[in-house]
C-alpha positions as CSV (number, residue, x, y, z in Angstrom):
1,M,40.1,-3.2,104.5
2,T,37.4,-3.9,101.9
3,K,36.0,-0.4,102.2
4,R,39.5,1.2,101.8
5,L,40.0,-1.0,98.7
6,L,36.7,0.1,97.2
7,L,37.5,3.8,97.8
8,C,41.0,3.4,96.2
9,T,39.4,1.6,93.2
10,F,36.7,4.4,92.9
11,A,39.4,7.1,93.0
12,I,41.5,5.4,90.3
13,L,38.4,5.0,88.2
14,I,37.6,8.7,88.5
15,L,41.1,9.6,87.6
16,A,41.1,7.3,84.6
17,I,37.8,8.8,83.3
18,S,39.2,12.4,83.8
19,L,42.3,11.6,81.9
20,F,40.3,10.0,79.1
21,L,38.0,13.0,78.7
22,F,41.0,15.4,78.8
23,F,42.9,13.6,76.0
24,K,39.7,13.0,74.0
25,K,38.9,16.8,74.1
26,N,42.4,17.6,72.8
27,E,42.0,15.0,70.1
28,I,38.7,16.4,68.9
29,E,40.1,20.0,68.8
30,D,43.2,18.8,66.8
31,N,40.9,16.9,64.4
32,N,38.7,19.9,64.0
33,A,41.7,22.0,63.2
34,E,42.6,19.6,60.5
35,L,39.1,19.4,59.0
36,F,38.0,23.1,59.2
37,C,39.6,24.2,56.0
38,C,37.2,25.8,53.5
39,S,39.0,29.1,52.7
40,N,39.5,31.6,55.4
41,D,42.3,34.0,55.2
42,S,45.2,35.5,56.9
43,I,44.9,32.7,59.3
44,F,48.3,33.1,60.9
45,S,49.5,36.5,61.8
46,D,52.5,37.7,59.8
47,E,54.5,37.7,63.1
48,N,53.6,34.2,64.2
49,Y,56.2,32.4,62.0
50,P,59.7,33.2,61.0
51,E,60.1,34.6,57.5
52,H,62.5,33.0,55.0
53,E,64.6,35.7,53.3
54,T,64.7,36.0,49.5
55,S,66.5,37.5,46.5
56,N,67.4,41.1,45.9
57,F,65.0,41.7,43.1
58,K,64.1,45.4,42.9
59,P,61.0,46.3,40.9
60,E,60.8,49.5,38.9
61,T,57.4,51.1,39.5
62,S,57.7,54.3,37.4
63,N,55.5,52.9,34.6
64,I,52.8,51.4,36.8
65,K,49.6,53.3,36.9
66,P,47.6,53.2,40.2
67,E,43.9,52.2,40.3
68,T,41.6,55.1,39.6
69,S,38.2,53.5,39.9
70,N,35.4,54.3,42.3
71,L,36.7,51.9,45.0
72,K,37.6,53.1,48.4
73,P,40.0,56.0,48.6
74,E,42.6,53.6,50.1
75,F,42.7,51.7,46.8
76,S,43.6,54.8,44.8
77,N,47.3,54.1,45.0
78,L,47.0,50.4,44.4
79,V,47.2,48.5,41.1
80,N,45.0,45.8,39.7
81,I,47.0,42.6,39.0
82,R,44.9,41.9,35.9
83,D,45.8,45.2,34.4
84,I,49.6,44.6,34.4
85,D,49.8,40.8,33.7
86,S,46.9,38.9,32.2
87,A,48.8,35.7,32.7
88,I,48.2,35.8,36.4
89,L,44.9,34.3,37.4
90,V,42.6,35.7,40.1
91,D,40.1,33.8,42.2
92,L,39.4,36.2,45.0
93,K,37.8,33.9,47.7
94,Y,36.4,36.6,49.8
95,S,34.3,38.1,47.0
96,T,32.4,34.8,47.0
97,T,30.8,32.6,49.6
98,D,33.5,30.0,49.0
99,N,35.4,30.8,52.2
100,F,35.4,29.8,55.9
101,T,32.8,32.4,56.8
102,G,30.3,31.4,54.1
103,M,29.8,35.1,53.5
104,I,30.8,37.6,50.7
105,L,33.3,39.8,52.5
106,Y,34.5,41.8,49.5
107,D,31.2,43.2,48.3
108,D,32.6,46.1,46.3
109,F,35.5,44.5,44.4
110,D,36.5,41.1,43.0
111,D,40.0,41.8,41.7
112,A,43.4,41.5,43.4
113,Y,45.0,44.8,44.3
114,L,48.6,45.3,45.5
115,Q,51.0,48.1,46.1
116,P,52.7,48.9,42.7
117,D,56.1,47.5,43.8
118,V,54.5,44.4,45.2
119,A,52.5,43.9,42.0
120,L,55.7,44.0,40.0
121,M,57.3,41.4,42.3
122,L,54.4,39.1,41.5
123,V,54.8,39.7,37.8
124,E,58.5,38.8,38.1
125,A,57.5,35.6,39.9
126,Q,55.1,34.7,37.0
127,R,57.9,35.4,34.5
128,Y,60.3,33.2,36.4
129,L,57.7,30.4,36.7
130,R,57.4,30.3,32.9
131,T,61.2,30.0,32.5
132,L,61.3,27.0,34.7
133,H,58.6,24.9,33.0
134,D,57.7,24.0,29.5
135,E,54.1,23.9,30.6
136,D,52.1,27.1,30.5
137,L,51.9,27.4,34.3
138,R,50.2,30.4,35.9
139,L,50.1,31.9,39.3
140,L,46.6,32.0,40.8
141,V,45.9,34.7,43.4
142,Y,43.4,33.9,46.2
143,D,43.8,37.1,48.2
144,A,45.7,40.3,48.1
145,A,44.7,43.7,49.5
146,R,42.3,43.2,52.4
147,P,40.5,46.0,54.2
148,L,40.8,46.1,58.0
149,S,37.0,46.0,58.2
150,V,37.1,42.5,56.6
151,Q,39.8,41.4,59.0
152,R,37.5,42.3,61.9
153,T,34.7,40.2,60.4
154,M,37.0,37.2,60.2
155,W,38.1,37.7,63.8
156,E,34.5,37.8,65.0
157,R,33.9,34.5,63.2
158,V,36.6,32.6,65.0
159,K,37.4,34.4,68.2
160,D,35.4,32.1,70.5
161,T,36.3,28.9,68.7
162,P,39.4,26.6,68.9
163,F,40.5,28.2,65.6
164,H,41.0,31.7,67.0
165,R,44.8,31.2,66.8
166,Y,44.6,31.0,63.1
167,V,43.3,34.5,62.5
168,A,45.1,37.7,63.5
169,N,43.2,39.8,66.0
170,P,42.9,43.2,64.3
171,N,42.6,44.9,67.7
172,E,46.1,43.8,68.6
173,R,48.0,43.8,65.3
174,H,47.6,44.2,61.5
175,S,48.2,41.8,58.7
176,L,50.3,42.7,55.7
177,H,47.2,42.1,53.6
178,N,45.8,45.2,55.3
179,F,48.6,47.2,53.6
180,A,48.3,45.4,50.2
181,A,51.8,44.0,50.9
182,A,51.0,40.3,51.0
183,V,49.5,37.9,48.6
184,D,47.9,34.4,48.9
185,V,48.8,32.5,45.8
186,T,49.2,29.0,44.3
187,I,50.2,27.5,40.9
188,A,47.6,26.5,38.2
189,D,48.0,24.6,35.0
190,S,47.4,26.0,31.5
191,S,43.6,25.4,32.0
192,G,43.6,27.3,35.2
193,V,43.2,24.3,37.5
194,P,45.1,24.7,40.7
195,W,47.9,22.3,41.5
196,D,47.4,20.0,44.5
197,M,49.4,21.4,47.4
198,G,48.2,18.9,49.9
199,T,45.6,21.2,51.6
200,K,43.1,23.7,50.5
201,F,43.9,27.4,50.7
202,D,43.7,28.6,54.3
203,H,43.6,25.2,55.8
204,F,43.2,25.3,59.6
205,G,45.8,22.7,60.5
206,R,49.5,21.8,60.6
207,A,49.4,20.1,57.2
208,A,49.5,23.7,55.8
209,G,52.9,24.4,57.4
210,I,56.2,24.3,55.5
211,N,58.8,23.8,58.2
212,D,58.4,20.0,58.5
213,E,57.1,18.8,55.2
214,E,59.3,15.7,55.3
215,G,57.7,14.8,58.7
216,L,54.2,15.5,57.2
217,I,55.1,13.0,54.4
218,E,56.1,10.4,56.9
219,Q,52.8,10.9,58.8
220,G,50.9,10.5,55.5
221,L,49.5,14.1,55.6
222,L,51.4,15.1,52.5
223,T,52.8,13.2,49.5
224,R,56.2,13.8,47.8
225,Q,54.4,15.5,44.9
226,H,52.6,17.9,47.2
227,V,55.9,19.0,48.6
228,Q,57.5,19.4,45.2
229,N,54.6,21.5,44.1
230,R,55.0,23.8,47.1
231,Q,58.8,24.0,46.6
232,L,58.3,25.3,43.1
233,L,55.8,27.9,44.3
234,R,58.3,29.0,47.0
235,K,61.2,29.1,44.5
236,V,59.5,31.5,42.1
237,M,58.1,33.7,44.9
238,L,61.3,34.0,46.8
239,H,63.2,34.7,43.6
240,A,60.9,37.7,43.1
241,G,61.7,39.0,46.6
242,F,58.8,37.7,48.6
243,R,59.2,36.0,52.0
244,S,57.4,32.9,53.0
245,I,56.0,32.2,56.5
246,S,56.1,28.8,58.2
247,G,52.4,28.2,58.8
248,E,50.9,28.8,55.4
249,W,52.2,27.4,52.1
250,W,50.1,30.0,50.1
251,H,51.0,33.2,52.0
252,F,53.9,35.5,51.0
253,N,55.0,38.8,52.4
254,A,56.6,41.5,50.3
255,C,58.3,43.1,53.4
256,S,58.2,43.2,57.2
257,L,55.2,44.6,59.0
258,Q,57.3,47.4,60.3
259,E,58.4,48.3,56.8
260,A,54.8,48.3,55.6
261,T,53.6,50.6,58.3
262,Q,56.3,53.1,57.3
263,R,55.9,52.8,53.5
264,Y,52.2,52.2,52.9
265,T,48.7,53.4,54.0
266,L,46.5,51.0,56.1
267,I,43.4,50.0,54.1
268,E,40.5,50.6,56.4
């Protein structure tokens, strides 16, 4: 009887240890996902989250001149945001080491390039932002056109880590950034200081999501001010015709991926 009791006790102990290690592993991965947040990029694929539809703003592109510099040929039909609206700020994270790879990924450009119609949508969002606030608020772009080669580098960085789900696998699908039809953006004050949105750009974790911000407030992951700041950003971007995605407060699409493949050239 004593031997059977010891065996049962030992089995229960082994089961308890296994359960403890299982839940501890999940907790560590969840915590890592919340903490690993320097500044990667397209993090979530454009298809991973439902898009929120927007206004019917239609940009007129006839007066927009495409980029004619010595950049890659794929950039020849794109426009430099700085050239059409100096009010919009640019801090292209992947032309610096201030990103989740710690590498300079854009070594031949440090400006934000978009399709002409997408660029005008962003200009309209900036104009609308100014009409809503007495402050001299400005949009601040973190990423825009992104070559597919850079997407591959990002994927190699995370594919064997718990964070692989945050980066689109370029071997399976493209990002709208690869068509210059998406922009990562925030709001900055008149001095160019970004507003606090609750997480850094390209945060690896659920606090970056927009579908349950009230729940995130209740959990202490966001404040009411964070959510109000995000709501203003979404308001001006959706007004201009962009679509938000659920997983990233900073990411906005100009169209669907299917539309982009039909209308634009993939940037290799």
